[in-house]
DRENDREN-857683 format. One record per residue (C-alpha): x, y, z; residue in one letter. Coordinates in steps of 0.05 Angstrom, whole numbers. Each point is the difference from the previous one (the first is absolute). Last residue first. Example, Ala and Ser with C-alpha at 12.3 -4.5 7.8 and 13.67 -1.06 7.14 Angstrom:
2
R      c1      c2      c3  rest
R     273     -21     143     S
R     -27     -69      13     A
//
This chain:
617
R      c1      c2      c3  rest
R      86    1293     785     L
R       5     -27      70     Q
R     -18      48      57     V
R      26     -20      68     T
R     -31      38      58     E
R      38      12      65     Q
R     -38      26      60     E
R      41      54      33     I
R      17     -12      73     D
R      -3      66      37     G
R      59      48      -2     A
R      43      -1      62     F
R       7      62      42     E
R      67      34       7     N
R     -14      55     -50     G
R      59      35     -33     V
R       5      75     -11     G
R      31      17      66     D
R      31     -58      39     Q
R     -28     -42      56     K
R      45     -45      42     I
R     -36     -66       6     F
R      45     -33     -52     G
R      63      18      38     M
R     -27     -38      61     L
R     -15     -60     -44     V
R      69       1     -32     M
R      35       6      67     T
R     -40     -58      28     I
R      16     -42     -62     I
R      75      16       6     A
R       1     -18      74     L
R     -36     -66     -14     I
R      49     -18     -55     Y
R      59      21      43     F
R     -22     -47      54     S
R     -13     -57     -49     I
R      69       7     -32     M
R      35       9      67     A
R     -33     -64      26     Q
R      21     -38     -63     L
R      72      24       4     G
R       4     -16      75     S
R     -10      56      50     L
R      46      13      59     G
R     -28      70      12     L
R      68      34     -11     L
R      16     -48     -58     N
R     -65      18     -34     G
R      10      74      10     G
R      71      -3     -27     S
R     -20     -42     -61     F
R     -71      22     -16     I
R       5      73      21     L
R      68       7     -34     I
R     -30     -29     -64     S
R     -61      46       3     I
R      40      63      12     F
R      51     -17     -54     S
R     -56     -15     -51     G
R     -36      66      13     L
R      64      42      -3     I
R      23     -34     -64     I
R     -71       2     -29     P
R      -1      77       8     Y
R      59      14     -45     F
R     -14     -29     -70     G
R     -73      24      -3     A
R      22      68      26     F
R      52       6     -55     L
R     -52     -17     -53     M
R     -52      47      31     W
R      49      58      -3     K
R      20     -17     -71     T
R     -71      15     -20     S
R     -46     -19     -58     G
R     -34     -52      45     S
R      -6     -52     -55     E
R      69      12     -32     L
R      39       9      65     R
R     -33     -61      30     V
R      18     -40     -63     A
R      73      22       7     M
R      -1     -22      73     L
R     -27     -68     -24     T
R      59      -6     -49     P
R      49      16      57     I
R     -27     -53      48     C
R     -51      24      51     P
R      24       6      73     P
R      -7     -62      43     Y
R     -63      -6      43     M
R     -10     -74     -14     A
R      76      -9       2     M
R       1      28      70     F
R     -57     -47      18     L
R      37     -60     -27     M
R      65      18      36     I
R     -35      10      67     A
R     -37     -67      -8     L
R      64     -37     -17     A
R      39      27      59     H
R     -59     -15      47     L
R      -2     -71     -29     P
R      70     -10      30     T
R      70       7     -29     W
R      60     -25      40     G
R      13     -57     -48     Q
R      14      48     -57     E
R      54     -38     -40     Q
R     -30     -70      -2     E
R     -73      21      -6     S
R      20      51     -53     M
R      33     -53     -43     K
R     -58     -48       6     E
R     -51      53     -19     E
R      44      22     -58     L
R      -1     -70     -28     S
R      62     -43       5     E
R      45     -17     -59     G
R      58     -18      45     Q
R      49      57     -16     D
R     -39      50      41     S
R      -8      75      -1     K
R     -45      40      45     Y
R      15      68     -31     I
R     -19     -18     -72     S
R     -68     -29      19     G
R     -11      57      49     L
R      10      48     -58     T
R     -52     -38     -43     A
R     -48      -2      59     V
R       2      75       8     S
R      12      12     -75     S
R     -73     -14     -16     E
R     -11      69      32     K
R      30      35     -60     A
R      42      64       4     A
R     -11       9      74     F
R      10     -74      12     S
R      77       6       3     S
R      -7      38      65     I
R     -46     -53      29     L
R      47     -57     -17     A
R      60      37      29     M
R     -38      17      63     N
R     -19     -73       8     V
R      74     -19      -3     R
R      17      56      49     W
R     -48     -27      53     N
R     -72      22       4     F
R     -39     -15      64     G
R     -38      67       1     A
R      42      26      57     Y
R      61     -25     -38     K
R     -18      49     -55     T
R      31      59      36     I
R      68     -29      18     P
R      -2     -36     -67     E
R      -1      65     -41     I
R      75       3     -10     K
R       6     -75      -9     H
R     -46       1     -61     A
R      40      59     -30     L
R      65     -38       9     L
R     -31     -63     -29     G
R     -27      36     -61     L
R      68      29     -16     V
R      36     -65      15     S
R      45     -13      60     N
R     -54     -38      38     I
R     -19     -41     -61     L
R      72     -19     -14     T
R      10     -19      73     K
R     -62     -44      -1     D
R      22     -35     -65     N
R      71      -8      25     I
R     -26     -32      65     E
R     -43     -47     -41     A
R      59     -18     -44     R
R      44     -12      62     L
R     -52     -46      31     E
R      -8     -35     -66     K
R      75     -13      -5     R
R       3     -26      71     G
R     -56     -49     -12     R
R      30     -21     -67     E
R      67     -15      34     L
R     -33     -39      55     Y
R     -38     -42     -50     R
R      64      -8     -40     Y
R      34     -35      58     A
R     -54     -53       0     K
R       2      -8     -75     A
R      76      -8       2     V
R      -5     -54      53     Q
R     -53     -37     -40     M
R      42       6     -64     A
R      57     -34      38     E
R     -47     -54      24     R
R     -24     -16     -71     D
R     -61     -46       5     R
R     -29     -38     -60     T
R     -71     -24     -13     L
R       0     -47     -61     E
R     -32      14     -67     G
R      66       7     -37     D
R      19      55      50     E
R     -52      28      47     R
R      16      56      49     Y
R      17      13      73     V
R      60      45      12     G
R     -41      60      23     R
R     -39       2     -65     N
R      31      68     -18     A
R      69     -29      17     I
R      -9     -58     -48     K
R     -27      45     -55     Y
R      60      47       6     F
R      46     -59     -12     A
R     -41     -23     -60     L
R      -2      67     -35     N
R     -48      16     -58     R
R     -10     -73     -17     E
R     -24     -14      70     K
R     -44      63      -3     F
R     -38     -26     -61     E
R      -5     -70      29     N
R     -29      27      64     D
R     -51      43     -37     I
R     -23     -60     -41     I
R      -5     -42      63     E
R     -42      53      34     K
R     -47       1     -60     K
R     -10     -75       5     E
R     -11       4      75     E
R     -57      49     -12     S
R     -11      50      56     D
R      41      60     -24     V
R     -17      62      41     G
R      72      21       7     R
R      46     -48     -36     K
R      27      51     -51     S
R       6      54      53     L
R      43     -44      45     S
R      45     -20     -58     Y
R       8      73     -22     D
R      19      21      71     A
R      50     -57       6     N
R      33      18     -66     Y
R       4      73      20     N
R      35     -17      65     I
R      43     -51     -37     Y
R      24      54     -48     K
R      17      45      60     E
R      42     -56      29     L
R      32     -14     -67     N
R      29      71      -1     D
R      55     -21      48     G
R      -1     -73      23     A
R     -65     -40       1     L
R      25     -61     -40     V
R      69       9      31     T
R     -29     -11      70     R
R     -46     -55     -25     Y
R      54     -53       4     P
R       2      14      75     S
R      71      -4      28     D
R       4      71      29     Q
R     -66      -6      37     G
R     -73      15     -16     I
R      -7      41      63     D
R      64      41     -12     Q
R     -23      18     -70     Y
R     -67      25      28     F
R      35      41      55     K
R      42      34     -54     D
R     -64      15     -39     I
R     -33      32      61     V
R      63      41      13     Q
R       1      23     -72     E
R     -73      22       7     M
R      19      43      59     Q
R      56      32     -42     A
R     -49      14     -57     Q
R     -47      32      50     Y
R      55      47      24     N
R      21      16     -72     A
R     -72      20     -17     R
R      -2      45      61     Q
R      66      33     -17     E
R     -21      10     -73     Q
R     -65      36      18     D
R     -67     -36       6     L
R     -63      28     -32     G
R      -2      68     -36     P
R     -47     -25     -26     F
R     -37     -66       8     H
R     -69      20      27     T
R     -10      63     -42     L
R      24     -35     -63     A
R     -45     -59      12     F
R     -58      46      17     V
R       8      34     -68     L
R      -2     -68     -35     A
R     -60     -18      43     M
R     -35      65     -19     V
R      11     -12     -74     V
R     -24     -72       5     I
R     -59      22      42     V
R     -23      54     -48     I
R       1     -39     -66     T
R      -7     -75       6     V
R     -37       2      66     I
R     -46      55     -24     K
R     -14     -38     -63     K
R     -15     -63      40     F
R     -51      37      43     F
R     -34      30     -61     L
R      -2     -70     -30     W
R     -32     -27      64     L
R     -52      54      -4     R
R     -16     -16     -73     E
R       0     -75      15     L
R     -52       8      55     C
R     -42      46     -45     R
R       1     -51     -57     R
R     -14     -59      46     I
R     -61      34      29     V
R     -27      21     -68     G
R      12     -68     -31     T
R     -34     -37      57     I
R     -61      46      -2     T
R     -29      25      66     P
R     -75      -8       9     L
R     -33      68       0     H
R     -34      43      52     Y
R     -39      61     -22     P
R      36      68      -3     P
R     -12      54      54     M
R       1      72     -24     E
R      34      47      49     L
R     -11      73      19     V
R      42      37      53     F
R      -9      73      18     P
R      58      51       2     A
R      48      28      53     P
R      40      66      -4     E
R      71       9      25     K
R      11      48      58     R
R      15     -53      53     K
R      50     -38     -42     L
R      62      16      44     I
R     -37      -9      65     T
R     -66     -35      13     L
R       1     -37     -67     S
R      73     -20      12     F
R     -17     -30      67     L
R     -59     -36     -31     K
R      45     -29     -54     S
R      51     -23      52     V
R     -54     -36      39     S
R     -26     -33     -64     L
R      71     -20     -20     A
R      12     -33      67     I
R     -62     -44      -8     I
R      16     -14     -73     L
R      71     -21      18     T
R     -26     -43      57     I
R     -46     -38     -48     T
R      49     -34     -46     A
R      54      -9      53     M
R     -50     -32      48     F
R     -27     -45     -54     F
R      71     -21     -15     M
R      10     -15      74     T
R     -66     -39       4     F
R      17     -44     -60     G
R      71     -14      24     Q
R     -17     -13      73     Y
R      38     -65      15     D
R      59      21     -44     K
R       5      69      32     F
R      76      10       8     F
R      35     -26     -62     L
R     -57      -7     -50     G
R     -29      66      23     I
R      68      33      -9     L
R       9     -24     -72     L
R     -72      11     -20     I
R       0      71      26     Y
R      66      15     -35     L
R     -27     -29     -65     P
R     -64      43       6     T
R      30      69       2     K
R      10       4     -76     A
R     -71     -23     -14     L
R     -28      62      33     C
R     -28      -6      70     N
R     -33      69       8     M
R      36      58      32     L
R      17      27     -69     P
R     -76      13     -11     V
R      -2      46      61     I
R      23      66     -30     L
R     -37      -7     -66     I
R     -63     -19      37     T
R       3      63      43     A
R      11      41     -63     L
R     -61     -30     -34     R
R     -44       2      62     A
R      12      75       7     K
R      -9      12     -74     E
R     -66     -39      -5     D
R      -7     -16     -74     K
R      39     -65       5     I
R      18     -25     -70     G
R      72      27       6     R
R      10     -48      58     T
R      17     -57     -47     A
R      71      26     -11     M
R      16      -9      74     V
R     -23     -72      -1     G
R      34     -12     -68     P
R      66      20      34     I
R     -13     -31      68     A
R       0     -72     -25     C
R     -44     -56      24     G
R      19     -68      29     G
R     -34      -1      67     V
R     -74      14     -10     F
R      -5      70      27     V
R      61       6     -45     G
R       8      63     -40     G
R     -51     -23     -52     L
R     -49     -14      57     V
R      16      69      29     L
R     -12      34     -67     P
R     -67     -38      -4     F
R     -20      17      71     L
R       7      75      -7     S
R     -63       1     -42     Q
R     -41     -10      63     G
R      31      65      25     H
R      50      20      53     L
R       0      52      56     G
R       1     -53      54     F
R     -73      -7      19     H
R     -20      -2     -73     R
R      45     -61      -9     F
R     -43     -44      45     V
R     -66       5     -39     R
R      40       4     -64     D
R      31     -68      19     M
R     -63     -40     -13     I
R     -13      33     -68     F
R      72      -8     -22     T
R       2     -73      22     M
R     -63     -11     -41     R
R      36      30     -60     P
R      55     -53      11     I
R     -50     -58       5     Y
R     -18      -3     -73     G
R      13     -75     -11     I
R      55      15     -49     D
R      38      45      48     E
R      -6     -50      57     L
R      27     -55     -47     V
R      58      45     -20     A
R      18      10      74     V
R       0     -76       9     L
R      46     -10     -60     T
R      48      55      21     F
R       7     -31      70     L
R      12     -70     -27     I
R      53      24     -49     A
R      32      45      53     F
R       9     -59      47     I
R      29     -44     -54     P
R      49      57     -19     V
R      30       3      69     Y
R      67     -32     -18     N
R       9      55     -52     L
R      19      49      55     V
R      58     -41      30     A
R      18     -19     -72     L
R      12      73     -17     I
R      45      14      59     G
R      41     -63      -7     D
R       7      15     -75     M
R      28      70      12     V
R      51     -28      50     S
R      15     -59     -46     L
R      16      45     -59     V
R      42      50      39     L
R      40     -51      40     S
R      16     -43     -61     R
R      21      60     -42     L
R      43      28      56     L
R      40     -65       8     P
R      -8     -31      70     D
R      43      16      60     F
R      13     -53      54     L
R      22     -65     -34     L
R     -24      24     -67     G
R     -66     -14     -34     E
R      -1     -28     -70     S
R     -15      45     -59     P
R     -74      -2     -20     L
R     -32     -59     -36     I
R      -8     -43      62     S
R     -30      59      38     A
R     -54       7     -54     V
R     -19     -73       7     L
R       0       6      76     D
R     -46      60      -4     R
R     -47     -40     -45     F
R       1     -57      50     S
R     -17      48      56     A
R     -60      26     -40     L
R     -26     -71     -11     I
R      13     -18      73     P
R     -39      63      20     W
R     -62     -15     -40     T
R     -21     -63      37     Y
R       4      27      71     N
R     -28      65     -28     T
R     -66     -37     -11     L
R     -13      -2      75     K
R       2      76       1     Y
R     -57       1     -50     G
R     -46     -38      48     Q
R      12      47      59     V
R       9      64     -40     I
R     -50      -6     -57     S
R     -55     -40      32     L
R       3      33      69     N
R       9      68     -33     Y
R     -63      -3     -41     L
R     -40     -34      55     L
R      16      57      48     Y
R     -19      52     -52     I
R     -65     -35     -16     I
R     -18      -7      74     A
R      14      74      12     L
R     -46      20     -58     L
R     -56     -47      22     V
R       4      30      70     L
R      -1      71     -29     P
R     -64     -17     -40     G
R     -37     -35      57     T
R     -14      63      40     F
R     -10      56     -51     R
R     -30     -49     -50     N
R      36       1     -67     L
R      18     -74      -4     V
R     -64     -24      34     I
R     -54      37     -39     K
R      50       2     -57     D
R      -9     -75     -11     I
R     -76       8      -9     K
R      10      60     -45     S
R      49     -38     -45     T
R     -48     -59      -4     L
R     -53      45     -30     P
R     -64       7      41     R
R     -63     -39     -19     K
R     -63      35      23     K
R       0      50     -57     K
R       2     -53     -53     N
R      -1      27     -71     T
R      30      66      22     K
R      -7      56     -51     N
R      54      54       6     V
R     -13      71     -23     C
R     -44      31      54     K
R      30     -37      60     A
R      71      12     -26     S
R     -13      75      -5     I
R     -25       2      72     Q
R      58     -43      25     I
R      50      46     -34     A
R     -33      61      31     K
R       5     -32      69     Q
R      73     -18     -12     Y
R      20      70     -22     Y
R     -40      30      58     Q
R      40     -43      47     Q
R      65      29     -25     S
R     -26      72       2     I
R     -23      -9      73     I
R      66     -31      20     R
R      40      56     -32     E
R     -45      52      33     P
R      25     -28      67     D
R     -54     -25      47     R
R     -40      27      59     G
R     -52      28     -48     E
R      -6      71      27     K
R      70       7      28     E
R      31     -31     -62     K
R     -41      44     -46     V
R      20      63      37     E
R      73     -22       0     K
R      -2      -7     -76     R
R     -35      66      -8     K
R      55      36      40     A
R      53     -36     -41     E
R     -32      22     -65     I
R      -5      72      24     Y
R      73       0      21     D
R      19     -28     -68     L
R     -39      56     -34     F
R      32      54      44     D
R      69     -28     -15     E
R     -13       1     -75     K
R     -23      73       4     M
//
């Protein structure tokens, strides 16, 4: 009986569509608006019929089928140009502050050894390097969150929904799909968890499931630090455009993916009409904008303090154990002994400083010299420099002379100590050899670690996407929390000189090109949802099957795109910018072609422009 009734309804539905040339959902939606206009005309008295409200005048441009999308694209481009380009300049001022804080913590921890540091020092600094690498981008997030809050206050977000419904209907989505996508990161800086949760308000079951599956493809806040890092390194002259590309390419790909799902795995799901009330425009309030900006920054900080610290501690264990065996450690110790013997030979048997630096005193001087360098870093005032010099003179005068390369002031007069000069020169070679050994130990420890072994195992495959084993380690660690990609890179590319992560990567990955960076960014854009997001998918879809599918298909999609960018770009001899533009055009063509494919139950025609009326009570 139920099947007969449903067959009868479907037959009537097709009959109406053939007769009217439109879906019944469209007809019902427009009837709602027509009835609302009729009721409004009877109940609302207009004192000046010729004068149109300001909201309606603005909407004539903002909601127009031709100018509306152009306004939308201009707003998105302006958003990222202000936040990324201008915000990135502010990191030049924030990083010295963060580096100073790291130096302060390092000075409190146990001193480093000649080759192998105490476990407590290594653990704390590794976690801190990861966290500071992410926190360095707070100025960018603050600008971005502020601008998004302004758009929300003005009332532009519902207009985006209206504009995008005309497009979304071609891809099995709904105008109401936009809000979950915005939460997920249509504007870079969202979060997939609230995005997935927000889909419960979508009445259209097909559009709801399609939205759930593509929300994780948006640019959530956790992906953004990696984008900013690589854009700053490889696309400095095109920062605004590159971030605009990353913001829009994910939506373009997501629409194609949604249409593919609507034609296949979601084909039997039922659609529903879309009705939207448009609010009037409002001036943003300073307190409201600041409050929402601070709320989002606070959520970001909480995630850093909780999830990222835990993940970085886990990453430390996975990147340091089992580490080097006793034989390897003994071999490095023997090499260090040779470097030390060469140092003593260079300063000579008769040098008065030979006994000063004998035995454990050499390691004490290494730590003294490191503390002295850290104390003077960034100090411009001559008065402050003098205070620091006096403090370290009292601490150890002989060490002070060597640290100043034998040139120092005594009783206000410039004094030269040729023996100290000779020692300082020999020490430079010792320190260079020591740092080379420490860097080699770090690489060997990473290679022999659990995460390193896994990263090397998959490198024969990932090399076609331009990923080396270090990138593989960062991406693997990102499965729990995507913020960990930059945090893990921060702990992998170690430096004893207080350099930023950008500087460290530039030094250690000199063979990288913009094609590498573009492939990595696009893979991260398609990266599988984090574990909390997968739990949200399970809750909203009510199915473990959909949860597993949501975690699996982005790996295949991201791998295909990254290989296409890197291997295809190298094969065609494209630069990073050329590959970006070429892929953008290809993605748009694919999206348009997918949009023209008709599907049962969803009309492909656009609804006519609806005149917006603002009624003030």
